C-alpha positions as CSV (number, residue, x, y, z in Angstrom):
1,X,24.6,-28.8,-2.5
2,X,26.5,-26.2,-4.6
3,X,27.4,-29.1,-6.9
4,X,31.1,-28.4,-6.4
5,X,33.4,-31.2,-5.6
6,X,34.7,-31.5,-2.0
7,X,38.1,-32.8,-1.0
8,X,38.2,-36.6,-0.3
9,X,39.8,-35.9,3.0
10,X,36.7,-34.0,4.0
11,X,34.6,-37.1,3.1
12,X,37.0,-39.3,5.2
13,X,36.6,-36.9,8.2
14,X,32.9,-37.0,7.8
15,X,32.8,-40.8,7.8
16,X,34.8,-40.9,11.0
17,X,32.5,-38.6,12.9
18,X,31.0,-40.1,16.0
19,X,27.5,-39.1,14.9
20,X,27.7,-41.3,11.9
21,X,29.1,-44.3,13.8
22,X,25.6,-44.9,15.1
23,X,24.3,-45.7,11.6
24,X,26.9,-48.4,10.9
25,X,26.0,-52.0,10.8
26,X,27.0,-55.2,9.0
27,X,25.4,-53.9,5.7
28,X,26.5,-50.2,6.0
29,X,29.8,-49.1,7.5
30,X,32.2,-46.2,7.2
31,X,33.5,-47.5,3.9
32,X,30.0,-47.7,2.6
33,X,29.4,-44.1,3.6
34,X,32.7,-43.0,2.0
35,X,31.9,-44.8,-1.3
36,X,28.4,-43.3,-1.4
37,X,29.6,-39.8,-0.7
38,X,32.4,-40.1,-3.1
39,X,30.1,-41.3,-5.9
40,X,27.8,-38.3,-5.2
41,X,30.8,-35.9,-5.1
42,X,32.1,-37.2,-8.4
43,X,28.6,-37.4,-10.0
44,X,29.1,-41.1,-10.7
45,X,26.6,-43.9,-10.8
46,X,26.7,-46.1,-7.7
47,X,26.4,-49.9,-7.2
48,X,26.5,-51.6,-3.8
49,X,24.4,-53.6,-1.5
50,X,20.7,-52.7,-0.9
51,X,21.4,-50.5,2.1
52,X,24.2,-48.6,0.3
53,X,22.0,-48.1,-2.8
54,X,19.1,-46.8,-0.7
55,X,21.4,-44.4,1.2
56,X,22.8,-43.2,-2.2
57,X,19.3,-42.7,-3.6
58,X,18.1,-40.8,-0.5
59,X,21.1,-38.5,-0.7
60,X,20.7,-38.0,-4.4
61,X,17.0,-37.1,-3.8
62,X,18.1,-34.5,-1.2
63,X,20.5,-32.9,-3.6
64,X,18.0,-32.8,-6.4
65,X,15.2,-31.4,-4.3
66,X,17.1,-29.2,-1.8
67,X,14.6,-26.4,-2.2
68,X,11.8,-28.7,-1.0
69,X,14.0,-30.1,1.8
70,X,15.2,-26.7,3.0
71,X,12.1,-26.0,5.2
72,X,12.8,-29.3,7.0
73,X,16.4,-28.2,7.6
74,X,15.1,-24.8,8.9
75,X,12.6,-26.5,11.2
76,X,15.4,-28.7,12.7
77,X,17.5,-25.6,13.3
78,X,14.6,-24.0,15.2
79,X,13.8,-27.2,17.2
80,X,13.4,-26.6,20.9
81,X,13.2,-29.7,23.0
82,X,13.7,-28.2,26.4
83,X,10.4,-29.5,27.8
84,X,11.2,-33.0,26.5
85,X,14.6,-32.8,28.3
86,X,12.9,-31.7,31.5
87,X,10.7,-34.8,31.5
88,X,13.5,-37.3,30.8
89,X,14.8,-39.3,33.8
90,X,18.3,-39.3,32.4
91,X,20.4,-37.1,30.2
92,X,19.7,-37.8,26.6
93,X,21.5,-36.7,23.5
94,X,19.5,-36.3,20.3
95,X,21.4,-36.8,17.0
96,X,19.7,-36.0,13.7
97,X,21.7,-37.5,10.9
98,X,21.0,-38.9,7.4
99,X,20.7,-42.5,8.5
100,X,19.5,-46.0,7.6
101,X,17.3,-46.6,10.6
102,X,14.1,-45.1,9.2
103,X,12.8,-43.5,12.3
104,X,14.0,-42.8,15.9
105,X,16.3,-45.4,17.5
106,X,17.5,-45.4,21.1
107,X,21.1,-46.4,21.7
108,X,22.1,-46.1,25.3
109,X,21.5,-42.4,26.2
110,X,21.3,-41.3,22.5
111,X,18.2,-40.8,20.4
112,X,19.2,-41.2,16.8
113,X,16.8,-39.5,14.4
114,X,16.9,-40.5,10.7
115,X,16.9,-37.2,8.8
116,X,15.7,-39.0,5.7
117,X,12.5,-39.9,7.5
118,X,11.7,-36.5,8.8
119,X,8.9,-34.5,7.1
120,X,8.1,-30.9,7.7
121,X,4.3,-30.3,7.9
122,X,2.1,-27.4,8.9
123,X,1.9,-29.1,12.3
124,X,5.7,-29.3,12.7
125,X,8.2,-32.1,12.2
126,X,6.8,-35.6,11.7
127,X,8.5,-39.0,11.7
128,X,6.8,-42.3,11.1
129,X,3.4,-40.7,11.2
130,X,3.8,-38.9,14.6
131,X,5.2,-35.6,15.7
132,X,9.0,-35.7,16.3
133,X,8.5,-34.7,19.9
134,X,6.0,-37.6,20.5
135,X,8.4,-40.1,18.8
136,X,11.3,-38.9,20.9
137,X,9.1,-39.0,24.1
138,X,8.1,-42.6,23.3
139,X,11.7,-43.6,23.1
140,X,12.8,-42.0,26.4
């Protein structure tokens, strides 16, 4: 965000984080993430498969329009889902990460929320046309 380069070892550590492992698939893996982040870090053009190029483009947009994205980040930080947790029949973990899933995806006891798909509105956080809370509730 500060447009300063970060160490490649930081990028490697980021790619190996458990939270990011949930976004990996046959078209987008840890090496894809590392290549995208490295290209962004070095301010280089990027070429890759469709999923990688979309991820690069989404991240580039976030970097370019961070002032417009900051309210969404702030809303996520203030998110209180205690009532949702009380209504769940099992313990659930909610992970919000820049992803490739496009909405909310349930993986075992994890609800993966694609940060790129979140929008902050006057009515709160919205994903795929519904409130984040409703989207999460529908996946429980």
